[in-house]
TIDO-462715 format. One line per 2 residues: number of its first residue (from 1); for each residue x, y, z of N, C-alpha, C. Coordinates in nm, 3 decimals. Example, Ala and Ser with C-alpha at 12.3 -4.5 7.8 and 13.67 -1.06 7.14 Angstrom:
1	1.319,-0.569,0.780,1.230,-0.450,0.780,1.320,-0.330,0.780; 1.285,-0.225,0.708,1.367,-0.106,0.714,1.290,0.003,0.787
REM end
This chain:
1	-0.255,-1.366,-4.349,-0.139,-1.373,-4.438,-0.011,-1.341,-4.359; 0.091,-1.424,-4.379,0.218,-1.403,-4.312,0.316,-1.340,-4.411
3	0.394,-1.241,-4.364,0.496,-1.180,-4.448,0.628,-1.178,-4.373; 0.737,-1.170,-4.446,0.868,-1.169,-4.383,0.892,-1.036,-4.312
5	0.988,-1.036,-4.221,1.022,-0.914,-4.147,1.067,-0.804,-4.242; 1.140,-0.842,-4.345,1.190,-0.744,-4.442,1.074,-0.679,-4.518
7	0.981,-0.760,-4.563,0.867,-0.705,-4.636,0.780,-0.618,-4.546; 0.773,-0.656,-4.419,0.695,-0.576,-4.326,0.757,-0.437,-4.310
9	0.889,-0.430,-4.306,0.957,-0.300,-4.297,0.923,-0.213,-4.417; 0.922,-0.274,-4.535,0.888,-0.200,-4.657,0.741,-0.160,-4.657
11	0.658,-0.246,-4.605,0.515,-0.217,-4.601,0.486,-0.101,-4.506; 0.550,-0.102,-4.390,0.533,0.007,-4.293,0.577,0.140,-4.354
13	0.692,0.138,-4.421,0.743,0.261,-4.483,0.649,0.311,-4.592; 0.595,0.218,-4.670,0.503,0.256,-4.778,0.376,0.319,-4.723
15	0.321,0.258,-4.619,0.198,0.310,-4.558,0.221,0.448,-4.497; 0.331,0.463,-4.424,0.360,0.591,-4.360,0.381,0.702,-4.463
17	0.459,0.674,-4.566,0.485,0.774,-4.669,0.359,0.808,-4.748; 0.278,0.707,-4.772,0.152,0.728,-4.845,0.062,0.826,-4.771
19	0.051,0.810,-4.640,-0.035,0.899,-4.562,0.031,1.033,-4.532; 0.163,1.033,-4.520,0.233,1.161,-4.500,0.218,1.251,-4.622
21	0.229,1.190,-4.741,0.224,1.267,-4.865,0.082,1.284,-4.917; -0.006,1.192,-4.878,-0.143,1.198,-4.926,-0.156,1.154,-5.071
23	-0.058,1.077,-5.120,-0.060,1.032,-5.259,0.029,0.908,-5.273; 0.015,0.834,-5.385,0.100,0.716,-5.405,0.248,0.747,-5.392
25	0.325,0.645,-5.355,0.465,0.662,-5.315,0.561,0.611,-5.422; 0.666,0.688,-5.446,0.771,0.643,-5.539,0.867,0.550,-5.463
27	0.913,0.446,-5.531,1.002,0.350,-5.464,1.133,0.415,-5.418; 1.174,0.524,-5.482,1.295,0.594,-5.438,1.277,0.655,-5.299
29	1.154,0.701,-5.269,1.126,0.756,-5.136,1.133,0.648,-5.030; 1.083,0.529,-5.063,1.090,0.415,-4.970,1.236,0.375,-4.951
31	1.312,0.375,-5.059,1.455,0.340,-5.051,1.529,0.436,-4.959; 1.497,0.564,-4.971,1.563,0.663,-4.886,1.522,0.646,-4.740
33	1.396,0.615,-4.718,1.345,0.596,-4.582,1.413,0.478,-4.514; 1.440,0.372,-4.589,1.497,0.249,-4.532,1.648,0.237,-4.555
35	1.706,0.337,-4.622,1.850,0.338,-4.647,1.894,0.215,-4.728; 1.821,0.189,-4.836,1.858,0.081,-4.929,1.863,0.140,-5.069
37	1.913,0.064,-5.165,1.919,0.113,-5.302,1.779,0.120,-5.362; 1.761,0.208,-5.461,1.629,0.222,-5.523,1.589,0.095,-5.597
39	1.689,0.021,-5.646,1.658,-0.102,-5.718,1.611,-0.211,-5.623; 1.670,-0.213,-5.503,1.623,-0.308,-5.402,1.480,-0.276,-5.363
41	1.452,-0.148,-5.342,1.317,-0.105,-5.305,1.218,-0.143,-5.415; 1.255,-0.120,-5.538,1.165,-0.152,-5.650,1.134,-0.301,-5.654
43	1.237,-0.384,-5.640,1.217,-0.530,-5.647,1.126,-0.579,-5.533; 1.152,-0.529,-5.411,1.072,-0.573,-5.297,0.927,-0.526,-5.312
45	0.909,-0.403,-5.359,0.773,-0.351,-5.371,0.695,-0.419,-5.484; 0.763,-0.456,-5.591,0.696,-0.532,-5.697,0.654,-0.670,-5.646
47	0.738,-0.729,-5.561,0.702,-0.860,-5.504,0.585,-0.846,-5.408; 0.579,-0.733,-5.336,0.466,-0.709,-5.245,0.338,-0.686,-5.327
49	0.352,-0.626,-5.443,0.235,-0.608,-5.529,0.183,-0.744,-5.576; 0.275,-0.832,-5.614,0.238,-0.967,-5.656,0.166,-1.040,-5.544
51	0.208,-1.011,-5.420,0.148,-1.075,-5.302,0.013,-1.012,-5.267; -0.022,-0.902,-5.330,-0.151,-0.839,-5.306,-0.154,-0.740,-5.192
53	-0.035,-0.692,-5.150,-0.027,-0.599,-5.038,-0.037,-0.453,-5.082; 0.019,-0.422,-5.198,0.017,-0.286,-5.251,-0.017,-0.293,-5.400
55	-0.047,-0.176,-5.456,-0.082,-0.171,-5.599,-0.006,-0.056,-5.664; 0.030,-0.075,-5.790,0.107,0.027,-5.861,0.019,0.109,-5.955
57	0.060,0.235,-5.972,-0.002,0.325,-6.069,0.111,0.397,-6.140; 0.078,0.467,-6.246,0.182,0.536,-6.322,0.158,0.686,-6.324
59	0.268,0.762,-6.320,0.262,0.908,-6.321,0.368,0.963,-6.416; 0.331,1.065,-6.492,0.426,1.125,-6.586,0.504,1.239,-6.522
61	0.468,1.274,-6.397,0.535,1.387,-6.332,0.624,1.344,-6.217; 0.645,1.215,-6.201,0.723,1.166,-6.087,0.873,1.172,-6.114
63	0.950,1.153,-6.006,1.096,1.151,-6.018,1.141,1.029,-6.097; 1.265,1.037,-6.144,1.327,0.929,-6.221,1.256,0.900,-6.352
65	1.175,0.992,-6.402,1.109,0.970,-6.529,1.154,1.078,-6.627; 1.187,1.036,-6.747,1.228,1.131,-6.849,1.105,1.203,-6.902
67	1.124,1.321,-6.965,1.009,1.395,-7.018,0.925,1.309,-7.110; 0.796,1.305,-7.084,0.705,1.228,-7.167,0.692,1.083,-7.127
69	0.773,1.039,-7.031,0.767,0.899,-6.987,0.705,0.890,-6.849; 0.636,0.780,-6.824,0.570,0.762,-6.696,0.662,0.691,-6.597
71	0.632,0.708,-6.467,0.710,0.643,-6.362,0.614,0.570,-6.269; 0.661,0.462,-6.209,0.574,0.378,-6.127,0.568,0.425,-5.982
73	0.447,0.431,-5.928,0.422,0.466,-5.788,0.341,0.354,-5.724; 0.339,0.352,-5.590,0.268,0.245,-5.519,0.180,0.302,-5.408
75	0.070,0.232,-5.380,-0.014,0.267,-5.265,-0.061,0.138,-5.196; -0.083,0.143,-5.064,-0.121,0.022,-4.989,-0.266,-0.016,-5.011
77	-0.291,-0.146,-5.011,-0.427,-0.199,-5.022,-0.481,-0.227,-4.881; -0.613,-0.244,-4.865,-0.673,-0.266,-4.732,-0.607,-0.377,-4.650
79	-0.566,-0.484,-4.717,-0.505,-0.595,-4.644,-0.375,-0.554,-4.576; -0.308,-0.453,-4.630,-0.183,-0.406,-4.570,-0.208,-0.352,-4.430
81	-0.319,-0.280,-4.415,-0.353,-0.223,-4.284,-0.390,-0.334,-4.184; -0.456,-0.438,-4.234,-0.493,-0.550,-4.147,-0.367,-0.620,-4.096
83	-0.272,-0.644,-4.184,-0.148,-0.712,-4.147,-0.068,-0.630,-4.045; -0.068,-0.498,-4.063,0.008,-0.411,-3.972,-0.070,-0.376,-3.846
85	-0.195,-0.419,-3.839,-0.276,-0.391,-3.720,-0.314,-0.245,-3.706; -0.329,-0.177,-3.820,-0.366,-0.036,-3.819,-0.518,-0.024,-3.827
87	-0.577,0.045,-3.731,-0.722,0.057,-3.724,-0.774,0.164,-3.819; -0.905,0.162,-3.843,-0.968,0.263,-3.927,-0.953,0.401,-3.865
89	-0.950,0.407,-3.732,-0.933,0.535,-3.663,-0.797,0.596,-3.695; -0.694,0.511,-3.697,-0.559,0.560,-3.729,-0.550,0.604,-3.875
91	-0.619,0.532,-3.962,-0.621,0.570,-4.104,-0.689,0.705,-4.121; -0.800,0.723,-4.050,-0.874,0.849,-4.058,-0.790,0.965,-4.008
93	-0.711,0.940,-3.902,-0.624,1.044,-3.847,-0.518,1.085,-3.948; -0.462,0.985,-4.018,-0.361,1.014,-4.119,-0.421,1.093,-4.234
95	-0.543,1.056,-4.274,-0.610,1.128,-4.383,-0.644,1.271,-4.340; -0.683,1.287,-4.214,-0.713,1.421,-4.162,-0.589,1.509,-4.166
97	-0.473,1.453,-4.131,-0.348,1.528,-4.134,-0.314,1.571,-4.276; -0.329,1.478,-4.370,-0.299,1.508,-4.509,-0.386,1.621,-4.563
99	-0.513,1.617,-4.529,-0.606,1.722,-4.576,-0.574,1.856,-4.511; -0.545,1.853,-4.380,-0.516,1.978,-4.309,-0.388,2.041,-4.363
101	-0.285,1.960,-4.384,-0.160,2.011,-4.436,-0.180,2.077,-4.572; -0.253,2.011,-4.659,-0.281,2.067,-4.790,-0.358,2.197,-4.782
103	-0.455,2.201,-4.691,-0.537,2.322,-4.674,-0.452,2.440,-4.626; -0.366,2.415,-4.528,-0.283,2.523,-4.473,-0.183,2.574,-4.576
105	-0.125,2.485,-4.653,-0.029,2.527,-4.755,-0.098,2.608,-4.864; -0.220,2.571,-4.898,-0.297,2.648,-4.997,-0.328,2.787,-4.944
107	-0.361,2.796,-4.815,-0.392,2.926,-4.756,-0.269,3.016,-4.750; -0.153,2.955,-4.724,-0.028,3.031,-4.723,-0.001,3.087,-4.863
109	-0.017,3.002,-4.964,0.009,3.044,-5.102,-0.086,3.156,-5.143; -0.212,3.146,-5.101,-0.311,3.248,-5.135,-0.280,3.379,-5.064
111	-0.235,3.370,-4.940,-0.210,3.490,-4.860,-0.080,3.559,-4.902; 0.005,3.487,-4.972,0.133,3.544,-5.014,0.113,3.666,-5.102
113	0.002,3.670,-5.173,-0.027,3.784,-5.259,-0.085,3.901,-5.180; -0.121,3.878,-5.056,-0.178,3.984,-4.972,-0.076,4.026,-4.866
115	-0.120,4.037,-4.740,-0.025,4.084,-4.638,-0.015,3.995,-4.515; -0.084,3.882,-4.514,-0.080,3.782,-4.407,-0.157,3.824,-4.281
117	-0.206,3.945,-4.274,-0.281,3.987,-4.155,-0.410,3.907,-4.140; -0.476,3.882,-4.252,-0.601,3.804,-4.248,-0.575,3.663,-4.199
119	-0.469,3.601,-4.249,-0.437,3.464,-4.209,-0.401,3.458,-4.061; -0.329,3.557,-4.012,-0.294,3.563,-3.869,-0.419,3.564,-3.784
121	-0.515,3.643,-3.822,-0.640,3.652,-3.746,-0.720,3.523,-3.754; -0.729,3.463,-3.873,-0.806,3.340,-3.893,-0.746,3.224,-3.815
123	-0.615,3.209,-3.822,-0.547,3.097,-3.755,-0.567,3.104,-3.604; -0.559,3.224,-3.548,-0.575,3.239,-3.403,-0.718,3.207,-3.358
125	-0.815,3.233,-3.442,-0.953,3.200,-3.408,-0.975,3.049,-3.415; -0.917,2.985,-3.514,-0.937,2.842,-3.535,-0.857,2.756,-3.437
127	-0.739,2.802,-3.398,-0.650,2.720,-3.316,-0.705,2.695,-3.176; -0.794,2.782,-3.130,-0.851,2.767,-2.995,-0.930,2.639,-2.979
129	-0.986,2.588,-3.088,-1.070,2.468,-3.081,-0.997,2.339,-3.114; -0.866,2.347,-3.134,-0.789,2.229,-3.172,-0.727,2.163,-3.049
131	-0.759,2.037,-3.027,-0.709,1.963,-2.912,-0.594,1.869,-2.947; -0.590,1.821,-3.072,-0.487,1.724,-3.113,-0.352,1.795,-3.130
133	-0.248,1.754,-3.055,-0.118,1.822,-3.059,-0.060,1.837,-3.199; -0.070,1.733,-3.284,-0.015,1.739,-3.419,-0.080,1.852,-3.499
135	-0.211,1.860,-3.496,-0.283,1.962,-3.572,-0.257,2.101,-3.514; -0.252,2.108,-3.381,-0.221,2.236,-3.315,-0.082,2.284,-3.359
137	0.013,2.190,-3.365,0.149,2.226,-3.405,0.154,2.284,-3.545; 0.075,2.226,-3.636,0.073,2.276,-3.774,0.017,2.418,-3.778
139	-0.091,2.441,-3.705,-0.150,2.575,-3.701,-0.052,2.676,-3.640; 0.018,2.634,-3.535,0.111,2.725,-3.469,0.229,2.758,-3.560
141	0.274,2.661,-3.638,0.381,2.687,-3.734,0.338,2.794,-3.834; 0.215,2.782,-3.884,0.164,2.880,-3.980,0.151,3.017,-3.915
143	0.105,3.020,-3.790,0.090,3.148,-3.720,0.225,3.217,-3.701; 0.324,3.142,-3.652,0.456,3.200,-3.628,0.522,3.245,-3.759
145	0.505,3.165,-3.864,0.560,3.203,-3.993,0.495,3.331,-4.045; 0.363,3.340,-4.030,0.290,3.458,-4.077,0.335,3.584,-4.003
147	0.355,3.571,-3.873,0.400,3.686,-3.794,0.541,3.728,-3.836; 0.626,3.629,-3.863,0.761,3.661,-3.906,0.762,3.726,-4.045
149	0.673,3.681,-4.132,0.664,3.741,-4.265,0.628,3.888,-4.255; 0.531,3.918,-4.168,0.484,4.056,-4.152,0.594,4.147,-4.100
151	0.672,4.097,-4.004,0.767,4.184,-3.936,0.913,4.166,-3.975; 0.947,4.055,-4.043,1.086,4.041,-4.083,1.105,3.929,-4.184
153	1.104,3.962,-4.311,1.129,3.863,-4.416,1.270,3.806,-4.405; 1.365,3.890,-4.369,1.504,3.846,-4.357,1.523,3.734,-4.257
155	1.451,3.741,-4.145,1.464,3.638,-4.043,1.419,3.501,-4.094; 1.322,3.498,-4.184,1.277,3.370,-4.240,1.390,3.305,-4.320
157	1.462,3.384,-4.396,1.576,3.330,-4.471,1.681,3.273,-4.376; 1.705,3.344,-4.266,1.802,3.297,-4.167,1.756,3.168,-4.101
159	1.625,3.162,-4.067,1.571,3.042,-4.003,1.580,2.922,-4.096; 1.549,2.942,-4.223,1.558,2.831,-4.318,1.700,2.779,-4.327
161	1.797,2.869,-4.326,1.938,2.829,-4.330,1.975,2.748,-4.206; 1.927,2.791,-4.089,1.955,2.721,-3.964,1.895,2.581,-3.966
163	1.774,2.568,-4.018,1.706,2.438,-4.021,1.781,2.337,-4.108; 1.846,2.386,-4.212,1.919,2.296,-4.301,2.039,2.232,-4.232
165	2.083,2.292,-4.121,2.199,2.242,-4.049,2.166,2.121,-3.963; 2.037,2.097,-3.938,1.997,1.986,-3.851,1.914,1.885,-3.927
167	1.947,1.757,-3.908,1.872,1.651,-3.975,1.760,1.597,-3.887; 1.767,1.622,-3.756,1.668,1.568,-3.664,1.545,1.657,-3.655
169	1.428,1.593,-3.663,1.302,1.668,-3.661,1.284,1.746,-3.532; 1.320,1.682,-3.418,1.302,1.749,-3.288,1.384,1.877,-3.281
171	1.507,1.871,-3.334,1.595,1.989,-3.331,1.542,2.098,-3.422; 1.492,2.061,-3.538,1.438,2.159,-3.631,1.321,2.234,-3.569
173	1.230,2.160,-3.506,1.114,2.224,-3.444,1.156,2.313,-3.328; 1.250,2.263,-3.247,1.299,2.339,-3.132,1.364,2.470,-3.177
175	1.446,2.461,-3.281,1.513,2.580,-3.334,1.413,2.680,-3.389; 1.317,2.630,-3.465,1.220,2.721,-3.526,1.133,2.791,-3.423
177	1.070,2.711,-3.336,0.979,2.767,-3.236,1.055,2.862,-3.143; 1.173,2.819,-3.097,1.251,2.903,-3.006,1.294,3.033,-3.070
179	1.346,3.023,-3.193,1.392,3.143,-3.263,1.277,3.238,-3.294; 1.166,3.182,-3.342,1.051,3.264,-3.378,0.993,3.334,-3.256
181	0.974,3.260,-3.147,0.916,3.318,-3.025,1.007,3.425,-2.967; 1.138,3.395,-2.966,1.229,3.491,-2.907,1.232,3.621,-2.988
183	1.225,3.609,-3.119,1.223,3.729,-3.203,1.094,3.808,-3.183; 0.982,3.735,-3.183,0.852,3.802,-3.169,0.840,3.872,-3.035
185	0.889,3.808,-2.929,0.874,3.865,-2.795,0.964,3.986,-2.772; 1.080,3.987,-2.834,1.172,4.097,-2.807,1.164,4.209,-2.912
187	1.092,4.183,-3.021,1.086,4.282,-3.129,1.014,4.407,-3.083; 1.075,4.521,-3.108,1.017,4.650,-3.067,0.922,4.700,-3.176
189	0.805,4.633,-3.186,0.704,4.672,-3.284,0.568,4.665,-3.219; 0.464,4.686,-3.297,0.328,4.676,-3.246,0.273,4.535,-3.267
191	0.364,4.435,-3.266,0.324,4.298,-3.294,0.223,4.242,-3.193; 0.227,4.293,-3.070,0.139,4.240,-2.966,-0.008,4.257,-3.000
193	-0.041,4.356,-3.078,-0.182,4.378,-3.112,-0.236,4.269,-3.203; -0.146,4.189,-3.263,-0.190,4.082,-3.353,-0.195,3.946,-3.285
195	-0.151,3.938,-3.160,-0.151,3.811,-3.088,-0.260,3.811,-2.982; -0.348,3.712,-2.988,-0.458,3.703,-2.892,-0.405,3.678,-2.752
197	-0.473,3.736,-2.655,-0.430,3.723,-2.514,-0.438,3.581,-2.463; -0.529,3.499,-2.523,-0.548,3.363,-2.470,-0.450,3.261,-2.530
199	-0.353,3.306,-2.608,-0.250,3.217,-2.659,-0.121,3.245,-2.582; -0.081,3.151,-2.496,0.035,3.172,-2.409,0.156,3.093,-2.456
201	0.273,3.141,-2.421,0.397,3.072,-2.455,0.402,2.936,-2.388; 0.352,2.929,-2.265,0.353,2.802,-2.191,0.268,2.697,-2.262
203	0.153,2.739,-2.315,0.066,2.644,-2.386,0.133,2.595,-2.513; 0.198,2.684,-2.584,0.268,2.646,-2.707,0.374,2.541,-2.677
205	0.454,2.565,-2.575,0.560,2.471,-2.538,0.502,2.337,-2.493; 0.394,2.342,-2.416,0.331,2.220,-2.366,0.274,2.136,-2.480
207	0.211,2.201,-2.577,0.153,2.129,-2.690,0.262,2.060,-2.772; 0.372,2.127,-2.797,0.481,2.067,-2.874,0.547,1.953,-2.797
209	0.550,1.964,-2.663,0.608,1.857,-2.581,0.525,1.728,-2.590; 0.395,1.742,-2.617,0.304,1.627,-2.622,0.297,1.562,-2.760
211	0.376,1.611,-2.853,0.379,1.553,-2.987,0.476,1.435,-2.989; 0.434,1.323,-3.049,0.519,1.204,-3.055,0.636,1.226,-3.150
213	0.734,1.136,-3.145,0.852,1.146,-3.232,0.813,1.142,-3.379; 0.721,1.052,-3.414,0.675,1.042,-3.553,0.604,1.170,-3.595
215	0.522,1.224,-3.506,0.449,1.348,-3.537,0.543,1.467,-3.549; 0.651,1.466,-3.471,0.751,1.573,-3.484,0.817,1.568,-3.622
217	0.835,1.449,-3.672,0.891,1.436,-3.807,0.794,1.493,-3.909; 0.666,1.464,-3.892,0.564,1.518,-3.983,0.562,1.670,-3.978
219	0.571,1.726,-3.857,0.569,1.872,-3.840,0.695,1.935,-3.899; 0.809,1.870,-3.884,0.934,1.923,-3.939,0.927,1.927,-4.092
221	0.869,1.824,-4.152,0.852,1.821,-4.297,0.755,1.930,-4.341; 0.647,1.947,-4.265,0.549,2.051,-4.296,0.612,2.190,-4.283
223	0.696,2.207,-4.181,0.764,2.335,-4.160,0.848,2.373,-4.281; 0.922,2.277,-4.334,1.005,2.304,-4.451,0.920,2.344,-4.571
225	0.808,2.273,-4.590,0.718,2.305,-4.701,0.657,2.444,-4.683; 0.619,2.474,-4.559,0.555,2.603,-4.532,0.651,2.719,-4.552
227	0.776,2.703,-4.506,0.876,2.810,-4.525,0.902,2.832,-4.673; 0.912,2.721,-4.747,0.933,2.733,-4.892,0.817,2.805,-4.959
229	0.695,2.779,-4.912,0.577,2.843,-4.970,0.573,2.992,-4.938; 0.629,3.029,-4.823,0.625,3.168,-4.778,0.732,3.253,-4.846
231	0.852,3.200,-4.856,0.965,3.279,-4.908,0.955,3.297,-5.061
REM end
């Protein structure tokens, strides 16, 4: 099946957002991603549905819907992946990211009622076996956030404010990791007893350097969600 360049752009955005969020996509999100009006996005996506590339479902909790009214969402069909040349391996990787992100956010929410010491210990044990830079980055974000929660709630508020000043994912990650590490390393507390000896600053920096631009965007979005869950 042949599709126009414009429809391909919308299809790529739909697939990426679907796997980033782990759920069907609202046309307003696609519009924002492609910098077009929401009505343009809706029209193009409805035409793609007619073409058999994506399918619509309805949700009563989505944006742009009045109380009690449903709103339309979209998800890609198998043929969409074939047209874009996306392999099953890539799909599995996206699904793995979605599941991991959800799991970590749930653990943060659960630990919020406790003291985060348990989560700090668990994350450090699990992170040793993670080879994929994207997944390692997510675990490290949770670890650094947990350490900051234990030793300085105020700094988290400051970090969140700083992150809002930058729109670029790379800058957000750089600011967060740099600020968190610098605070943890210079803080005059017993924080060192909570950090395993086999986790080095050099390894952390190297792992983040190996993350692709798209993955940095995913991590920056996860960082914002994680900070919101913590504060």
